[in-house]
C-alpha positions as CSV (number, residue, x, y, z in Angstrom):
1,M,-0.5,-0.3,0.6
2,V,1.4,3.6,-0.6
3,I,1.9,5.6,1.9
4,W,0.8,8.9,0.1
5,L,-3.0,8.0,0.4
6,G,-5.3,9.3,2.8
7,V,-6.9,6.8,5.3
8,G,-10.2,6.4,3.5
9,A,-9.1,6.3,-0.3
10,Q,-6.8,3.5,1.7
11,L,-9.6,2.4,2.6
12,A,-11.8,2.3,-0.9
13,L,-8.6,1.1,-2.4
14,V,-8.6,-2.0,0.0
15,L,-11.9,-2.6,-0.7
16,V,-12.1,-2.4,-4.8
17,G,-9.4,-5.2,-3.9
18,L,-11.7,-6.9,-2.2
19,L,-14.6,-6.7,-4.6
20,V,-11.7,-7.8,-7.5
21,A,-10.0,-10.4,-5.6
22,R,-14.1,-12.0,-5.5
23,A,-13.7,-11.9,-9.2
24,A,-10.4,-13.8,-9.5
25,L,-11.7,-16.2,-7.4
26,V,-15.2,-17.1,-10.0
27,T,-12.7,-16.9,-13.0
28,A,-9.4,-18.3,-12.1
29,R,-7.9,-21.5,-13.6
30,T,-6.5,-22.7,-11.6
31,P,-6.9,-23.2,-7.4
32,Q,-2.8,-21.8,-7.6
33,G,-3.8,-18.6,-9.7
34,A,-6.7,-18.2,-7.4
35,A,-4.6,-17.7,-4.4
36,A,-2.3,-15.8,-6.5
37,W,-4.6,-13.4,-7.4
38,V,-6.0,-12.6,-4.4
39,V,-3.3,-12.0,-2.8
40,F,-1.8,-10.0,-5.0
41,L,-5.1,-7.7,-5.1
42,V,-5.4,-7.4,-1.4
43,S,-1.4,-6.7,-0.8
44,F,-1.5,-4.6,-3.2
45,P,-4.6,-3.0,-5.3
46,L,-3.1,-0.1,-6.9
47,L,-1.0,-2.4,-9.1
48,A,-2.7,-5.4,-9.4
49,I,-5.5,-4.2,-10.0
50,P,-5.4,-2.6,-13.7
51,M,-2.2,-5.8,-13.8
52,F,-5.6,-8.0,-13.2
53,A,-8.0,-5.8,-15.8
54,L,-4.7,-7.0,-18.7
55,F,-4.5,-11.0,-17.6
56,S,-7.2,-12.4,-16.5
57,S,-9.5,-14.7,-16.5
58,V,-13.3,-14.7,-18.2
59,S,-15.7,-15.8,-16.2
60,R,-17.1,-18.7,-18.8
61,S,-20.7,-19.2,-20.3
62,G,-22.2,-22.0,-21.1
63,A,-21.5,-22.6,-24.9
64,P,-18.2,-23.5,-26.2
65,K,-16.6,-21.1,-28.0
66,G,-17.2,-21.7,-31.9
67,A,-20.2,-23.9,-30.9
68,Q,-21.0,-26.2,-34.1
69,H,-23.3,-25.5,-36.4
70,A,-26.2,-28.9,-37.3
71,C,-23.8,-30.2,-40.4
72,P,-25.8,-31.6,-43.3
73,A,-23.5,-34.3,-43.7
74,P,-23.6,-38.1,-42.7
75,I,-23.1,-39.0,-39.2
76,A,-19.7,-41.3,-38.9
77,T,-21.0,-43.5,-36.2
78,G,-18.9,-47.0,-34.3
79,T,-15.3,-44.5,-34.5
80,R,-12.7,-43.8,-32.2
81,L,-13.5,-40.1,-32.7
82,E,-16.5,-40.9,-31.1
83,T,-15.8,-41.0,-28.0
84,L,-14.8,-37.6,-27.9
85,T,-18.3,-36.0,-29.8
86,G,-18.9,-35.1,-26.0
87,V,-16.3,-32.5,-25.0
88,V,-15.4,-31.8,-28.8
89,G,-19.0,-30.0,-29.2
90,A,-19.8,-31.6,-32.9
91,P,-20.0,-35.1,-34.0
92,V,-17.7,-36.6,-36.7
93,T,-19.0,-36.5,-40.0
94,E,-18.0,-38.9,-42.9
95,G,-17.2,-37.7,-46.9
96,N,-14.6,-35.4,-45.5
97,T,-11.4,-35.1,-48.0
98,A,-8.0,-34.3,-46.4
99,T,-4.6,-32.8,-47.6
100,L,-1.7,-32.6,-45.7
101,L,0.4,-28.9,-46.2
102,I,3.5,-29.1,-45.1
103,D,5.7,-25.6,-44.6
104,G,4.8,-22.6,-46.0
105,G,5.3,-22.6,-49.1
106,P,3.2,-25.2,-50.3
107,T,1.0,-24.2,-47.9
108,F,0.2,-20.3,-49.0
109,D,0.5,-21.9,-53.1
110,A,-2.2,-23.3,-52.5
111,I,-4.6,-21.2,-49.9
112,F,-3.8,-18.7,-52.6
113,G,-4.5,-21.1,-55.6
114,A,-8.3,-20.6,-53.7
115,I,-8.6,-17.5,-52.5
116,D,-7.8,-17.3,-56.7
117,Q,-10.5,-19.3,-57.8
118,A,-13.1,-17.8,-55.4
119,Q,-16.9,-16.8,-56.5
120,H,-18.9,-16.2,-53.7
121,E,-16.4,-15.5,-50.1
122,V,-13.4,-16.0,-48.6
123,L,-13.0,-15.5,-45.5
124,V,-9.7,-15.9,-43.2
125,Q,-8.8,-15.5,-39.7
126,F,-4.7,-15.4,-38.7
127,Y,-3.4,-15.0,-34.8
128,T,-0.6,-13.5,-36.5
129,I,-1.0,-11.6,-40.1
130,R,2.0,-8.9,-41.4
131,D,2.8,-6.5,-44.0
132,D,5.6,-8.1,-45.9
133,T,5.8,-9.9,-49.4
134,I,3.7,-12.8,-48.0
135,G,1.4,-10.4,-46.0
136,R,1.2,-7.8,-49.3
137,A,0.4,-11.3,-51.5
138,L,-3.2,-12.5,-49.1
139,R,-3.5,-8.6,-49.2
140,D,-3.9,-8.5,-52.6
141,R,-5.6,-11.2,-54.0
142,L,-7.9,-10.9,-51.0
143,I,-8.7,-7.0,-53.0
144,A,-8.7,-8.6,-56.5
145,A,-11.4,-11.6,-54.7
146,A,-13.9,-8.2,-53.7
147,R,-13.4,-6.3,-56.6
148,R,-14.6,-9.6,-58.7
149,G,-18.2,-9.1,-56.4
150,V,-16.4,-11.5,-53.1
151,D,-17.8,-10.8,-50.6
152,V,-14.2,-11.1,-48.0
153,R,-13.9,-10.9,-43.9
154,V,-10.5,-11.1,-41.6
155,L,-9.9,-11.8,-38.9
156,C,-7.1,-10.9,-37.1
157,D,-5.5,-11.3,-32.9
158,M,-4.8,-7.5,-32.2
159,V,-1.8,-8.2,-29.9
160,G,-0.5,-11.2,-32.3
161,S,-0.3,-8.6,-35.3
162,L,0.4,-6.3,-33.1
163,F,2.7,-4.9,-35.2
164,L,0.7,-5.2,-38.6
165,G,-0.3,-0.9,-39.3
166,H,-3.5,0.8,-40.5
167,R,-1.9,0.8,-43.7
168,Y,-3.3,-2.8,-44.4
169,A,-6.2,-3.0,-43.0
170,R,-6.9,0.3,-44.2
171,A,-6.0,-0.8,-48.1
172,L,-8.7,-4.1,-47.7
173,R,-11.4,-1.8,-46.3
174,A,-10.9,0.9,-48.6
175,E,-12.3,-2.3,-51.4
176,G,-14.9,-3.3,-49.0
177,V,-12.8,-6.3,-48.1
178,R,-15.0,-6.6,-43.7
179,F,-11.8,-5.9,-41.5
180,Q,-11.8,-6.6,-38.2
181,G,-9.1,-7.0,-35.8
182,I,-10.0,-9.6,-32.7
183,V,-10.2,-8.3,-29.5
184,A,-10.1,-9.7,-25.6
185,P,-13.4,-11.1,-25.2
186,R,-15.7,-9.6,-23.3
187,R,-16.0,-9.4,-19.6
188,V,-17.3,-6.7,-16.6
189,M,-13.9,-4.5,-17.3
190,G,-15.3,-4.7,-21.0
191,R,-12.5,-5.8,-23.5
192,I,-9.7,-5.3,-22.3
193,G,-6.7,-7.8,-21.8
194,L,-3.7,-9.4,-22.6
195,N,-3.4,-12.7,-21.5
196,L,-6.4,-14.3,-23.5
197,R,-6.0,-14.5,-27.0
198,N,-7.4,-15.5,-30.5
199,H,-4.7,-17.9,-32.0
200,R,-6.4,-19.5,-34.9
201,K,-5.5,-19.6,-38.5
202,T,-8.3,-20.6,-41.1
203,V,-9.2,-19.6,-44.1
204,I,-12.7,-20.8,-46.4
205,V,-13.7,-20.4,-49.7
206,D,-16.9,-20.7,-51.1
207,G,-18.0,-22.4,-47.8
208,A,-15.9,-25.6,-50.0
209,I,-12.4,-25.2,-48.9
210,G,-10.7,-24.5,-45.7
211,F,-7.5,-24.7,-44.0
212,T,-6.1,-25.1,-41.0
213,G,-2.8,-25.6,-39.1
214,G,-0.4,-23.7,-37.3
215,I,1.2,-21.5,-40.1
216,N,1.0,-17.7,-39.6
217,V,0.8,-14.8,-42.5
218,G,4.1,-14.1,-42.4
219,D,7.9,-13.7,-44.7
220,E,9.6,-16.5,-41.8
221,Y,6.4,-19.0,-42.0
222,I,8.2,-19.5,-46.0
223,D,11.9,-18.4,-45.7
224,G,12.0,-18.8,-41.2
225,G,13.0,-14.9,-41.7
226,K,15.5,-13.3,-39.7
227,D,15.9,-15.3,-37.1
228,F,16.5,-18.6,-38.0
229,D,17.6,-20.7,-41.6
230,S,14.7,-22.7,-42.1
231,W,10.7,-22.9,-40.3
232,R,9.2,-26.2,-40.2
233,D,5.1,-25.9,-39.9
234,T,2.2,-28.0,-40.4
235,H,-1.4,-27.2,-42.2
236,V,-3.8,-29.2,-43.4
237,R,-6.5,-28.5,-47.0
238,L,-10.1,-30.1,-46.2
239,R,-13.7,-30.2,-48.1
240,G,-15.9,-32.3,-46.9
241,P,-18.3,-31.8,-43.6
242,M,-15.4,-30.2,-41.8
243,V,-15.0,-27.4,-43.4
244,D,-18.6,-26.1,-42.0
245,Q,-17.3,-27.0,-39.0
246,L,-14.1,-25.0,-39.5
247,R,-17.2,-22.4,-40.6
248,A,-19.3,-22.1,-37.5
249,I,-16.7,-21.9,-35.5
250,F,-15.6,-18.9,-37.6
251,A,-18.5,-16.9,-37.2
252,A,-19.0,-17.5,-33.9
253,D,-15.6,-15.2,-33.3
254,W,-17.3,-13.2,-35.7
255,T,-20.8,-13.2,-33.9
256,D,-19.6,-11.6,-30.9
257,L,-16.6,-9.2,-32.4
258,T,-19.3,-7.4,-34.7
259,G,-22.4,-8.3,-33.3
260,D,-23.2,-8.7,-36.7
261,A,-24.6,-12.9,-38.1
262,V,-22.4,-14.1,-41.2
263,P,-24.3,-15.0,-43.8
264,P,-24.8,-19.2,-44.8
265,S,-22.8,-20.6,-47.2
266,A,-23.2,-20.5,-50.7
267,N,-23.4,-23.3,-50.7
268,A,-25.6,-25.0,-48.9
269,R,-24.1,-28.8,-48.3
270,P,-19.9,-29.1,-48.4
271,L,-18.8,-31.0,-51.3
272,V,-18.1,-34.7,-50.1
273,A,-16.1,-36.7,-51.4
274,D,-16.9,-39.4,-53.9
275,D,-14.9,-42.4,-52.9
276,G,-16.4,-41.6,-49.2
277,G,-13.7,-39.8,-48.0
278,C,-12.4,-40.0,-44.1
279,R,-14.3,-39.5,-41.1
280,G,-13.3,-36.6,-39.1
281,V,-14.2,-33.8,-36.8
282,V,-13.6,-29.8,-36.5
283,A,-13.1,-29.3,-32.3
284,G,-12.5,-25.3,-31.2
285,F,-12.4,-24.4,-27.6
286,G,-11.3,-21.6,-26.0
287,A,-10.9,-19.8,-22.7
288,T,-15.1,-18.8,-22.3
289,D,-15.9,-22.9,-22.7
290,T,-18.0,-23.8,-19.5
291,L,-15.8,-27.2,-18.8
292,E,-11.6,-26.4,-19.5
293,R,-12.1,-28.3,-23.3
294,G,-8.6,-27.8,-24.3
295,S,-7.4,-30.0,-21.4
296,L,-10.2,-32.7,-21.3
297,L,-9.6,-32.5,-26.0
298,A,-5.6,-33.9,-25.1
299,C,-6.7,-35.4,-22.4
300,G,-9.2,-38.0,-24.5
301,L,-7.3,-37.9,-27.7
302,I,-4.0,-39.0,-25.4
303,G,-6.7,-42.3,-23.6
304,L,-7.1,-43.0,-27.2
305,A,-3.5,-44.6,-27.9
306,R,-2.9,-47.8,-27.8
307,T,0.4,-48.0,-29.8
308,R,1.8,-44.9,-30.6
309,L,1.7,-41.7,-29.7
310,W,4.0,-39.1,-31.8
311,L,3.5,-35.2,-31.6
312,T,4.8,-32.0,-32.4
313,T,4.8,-29.1,-30.6
314,P,7.1,-25.4,-30.2
315,Y,5.9,-26.1,-26.2
316,L,6.2,-27.7,-23.8
317,V,4.9,-26.6,-21.6
318,P,1.6,-29.1,-20.0
319,H,-1.8,-28.7,-17.8
320,A,-0.8,-30.8,-15.0
321,D,-4.1,-33.5,-16.2
322,V,-2.1,-33.1,-19.6
323,A,1.4,-34.3,-18.7
324,T,-0.6,-37.0,-16.2
325,A,-1.9,-38.4,-19.2
326,L,0.7,-38.6,-21.3
327,K,3.1,-40.7,-18.6
328,L,0.3,-42.5,-18.1
329,A,0.2,-43.5,-21.9
330,S,4.1,-44.1,-21.9
331,L,3.4,-46.2,-18.4
332,R,1.0,-49.0,-19.8
333,G,3.3,-49.8,-23.4
334,V,2.8,-46.5,-25.3
335,D,4.8,-45.4,-27.9
336,V,5.2,-41.7,-26.4
337,R,7.5,-39.4,-28.8
338,I,7.2,-35.9,-28.5
339,L,9.9,-33.8,-30.8
340,I,10.4,-29.7,-29.9
341,P,12.2,-27.3,-31.3
342,R,16.3,-27.4,-30.4
343,Q,15.4,-23.7,-31.1
344,S,13.5,-20.9,-29.8
345,D,11.8,-17.7,-30.2
346,N,10.2,-17.9,-27.1
347,M,13.8,-18.6,-24.1
348,L,11.6,-18.8,-21.7
349,A,9.0,-20.5,-22.8
350,W,12.2,-23.3,-23.8
351,Y,13.5,-23.2,-20.3
352,A,10.2,-24.1,-19.3
353,S,9.8,-26.9,-22.3
354,R,13.4,-27.7,-20.8
355,S,11.7,-28.5,-16.9
356,A,9.0,-30.4,-18.5
357,A,10.6,-32.5,-20.5
358,R,12.9,-34.1,-17.6
359,D,9.9,-35.3,-15.8
360,L,8.3,-36.8,-19.3
361,I,11.4,-38.2,-20.0
362,A,11.4,-40.1,-16.4
363,A,8.3,-41.8,-17.6
364,G,9.9,-43.1,-19.6
365,I,8.9,-40.5,-22.6
366,E,11.4,-39.8,-26.3
367,V,11.7,-35.9,-26.1
368,H,13.5,-35.1,-29.2
369,E,15.2,-31.7,-30.5
370,Y,14.6,-30.7,-34.0
371,L,17.7,-29.3,-35.3
372,P,17.2,-27.5,-38.7
373,G,15.9,-24.0,-37.7
374,F,12.4,-23.3,-36.3
375,L,10.0,-26.2,-35.4
376,H,6.3,-24.7,-35.5
377,S,4.0,-27.2,-36.4
378,K,1.3,-28.8,-34.2
379,V,0.9,-31.6,-34.9
380,M,-0.4,-35.5,-32.9
381,L,-0.5,-39.1,-34.7
382,I,-2.1,-41.7,-32.7
383,D,-1.3,-45.5,-33.4
384,D,-2.2,-46.0,-37.4
385,D,-5.6,-44.2,-37.9
386,I,-5.8,-41.2,-35.9
387,A,-4.4,-37.8,-36.7
388,S,-4.7,-33.9,-36.0
389,V,-3.5,-30.5,-37.5
390,G,-4.2,-27.7,-35.5
391,T,-3.2,-24.5,-34.0
392,A,-2.5,-25.8,-30.4
393,N,0.3,-26.0,-28.6
394,L,1.1,-28.7,-26.0
395,D,1.1,-25.9,-23.4
396,I,-0.9,-23.9,-20.5
397,R,-2.4,-21.0,-22.8
398,S,-3.3,-23.8,-25.5
399,M,-5.2,-25.8,-23.3
400,L,-6.3,-22.8,-20.7
401,L,-6.4,-19.1,-22.5
402,N,-6.2,-19.1,-26.3
403,F,-8.7,-19.9,-28.7
404,E,-7.3,-22.5,-30.9
405,Q,-9.3,-25.3,-33.7
406,I,-7.9,-29.0,-34.4
407,A,-8.4,-31.1,-37.3
408,L,-9.3,-34.8,-36.1
409,I,-9.1,-37.1,-38.8
410,E,-10.0,-40.8,-38.8
411,D,-8.4,-42.4,-41.2
412,T,-5.4,-45.2,-41.9
413,D,-4.0,-43.4,-45.8
414,F,-4.3,-40.3,-44.1
415,A,-1.9,-41.6,-40.6
416,Q,0.8,-42.5,-43.6
417,Q,1.0,-39.5,-45.2
418,M,1.7,-38.0,-40.9
419,D,3.9,-40.8,-40.3
420,L,5.7,-40.8,-43.6
421,M,6.1,-36.9,-42.5
422,F,7.2,-37.7,-38.7
423,A,10.2,-40.2,-40.1
424,K,11.3,-37.7,-41.8
425,D,11.4,-34.9,-38.9
426,F,13.2,-37.3,-36.5
427,E,16.0,-37.8,-38.8
428,R,16.6,-34.5,-38.6
429,A,16.6,-34.4,-34.2
430,V,18.6,-36.3,-31.4
431,P,16.9,-37.2,-28.8
432,L,17.4,-34.2,-25.4
433,Q,19.8,-34.8,-22.7
434,M,19.3,-34.2,-20.3
435,P,19.5,-32.2,-16.6
436,G,21.6,-30.7,-19.7
437,P,23.8,-28.2,-19.1
438,W,24.4,-25.8,-16.2
439,H,22.1,-22.9,-17.0
440,V,19.0,-25.4,-18.0
441,R,20.2,-26.6,-14.7
442,A,19.8,-23.9,-13.0
443,L,17.0,-21.6,-15.4
444,A,14.5,-24.2,-15.9
445,P,12.3,-24.5,-12.8
446,V,12.5,-21.0,-12.8
447,A,10.8,-20.6,-15.7
448,R,8.5,-23.1,-15.5
449,L,6.6,-21.1,-12.7
450,F,5.7,-18.7,-16.1
451,G,3.8,-22.0,-17.9
452,P,0.6,-19.8,-18.3
453,L,1.8,-16.8,-19.2
454,L,3.7,-18.2,-21.9
């Protein structure tokens, strides 16, 4: 408490701190987080109250952020993914086509090709959009589509795209593109907030073709930028009813931000694969969910593994429940392998990942470091039939604080493609050696304390 405030002002400030502390008890994601906020707010309210406004969680609503629309396509039954529909909040569908896109070059070629062919609608959402070569290439294609009479809507996170600049948005709006920056979810203190971010990446063209995965809009996703020699990432192109689910998540975000509904797609029924296609579902989750759907989904997927669980994440700072599920999978005989980058764009997360890895390795889990460039891919392969490609890292932020989405695909052919991709990535990796050098032993446990902020 600052001594220069009068007694009355100090009492009023303490009272406000107590009231905000009650909000912390209600909204905090963990007991530890609630306790930390309460102590901070009561002890140092003048500092803690604005910090709470910026970094706290929000009250959770009854419906999950990005709730799914009913899908008109055939619903798949008797699938292993079907056991997770209660967590996902959407049905597993049949008749999908999933194409694996490895790295930024092929991904942007596919996205730009689809946008160039758009006739009715282009929906775009990214965590990060940069005003660089690849960002301007996207802008020019969106403007060209708008000039053809296509309904073009763009969302980007205001934290992830902090340095985008107004010129980029003005250029789009001047040509009729509806551009919106994503701010924090609605809550008692308004939309103030830096800690709750929309980390989704989406492109949907004419309601028929959808893209999601780890790739944002920036030159570094092509060539590694100025910090890395290369950038390893993964995306997926979807056709079929999963596109309708992906579109529903975008529509929910758009409506939450603008108050306006996205009109029904000109394609009332997404194209279904002629050969029967694959089974799959798109899961959207975020900080406003009543349940911790991100952690529940991760634990559910880990629990499905019988023989193999391979995954890639740039940041290995798992929620305690997820870490426990990974250890249990290893101890019951599942081949659990985790691939993380040796290089990093976040040194605090790098050290925290080494702390988490030490505990996982002790349970028999193999943790490998990817050597060339930066590894930003967020993928999982379960046995020989289930795969996920999405936006969520295996960290506390993605599980509890960010708004994320994951494409889950149950198909042996797609899983085989993932197997080949993993095999090549593991060839360029080495087992992580723990406990590591002195600086890792000293800093890793400290860095892990900041897990919810990483």
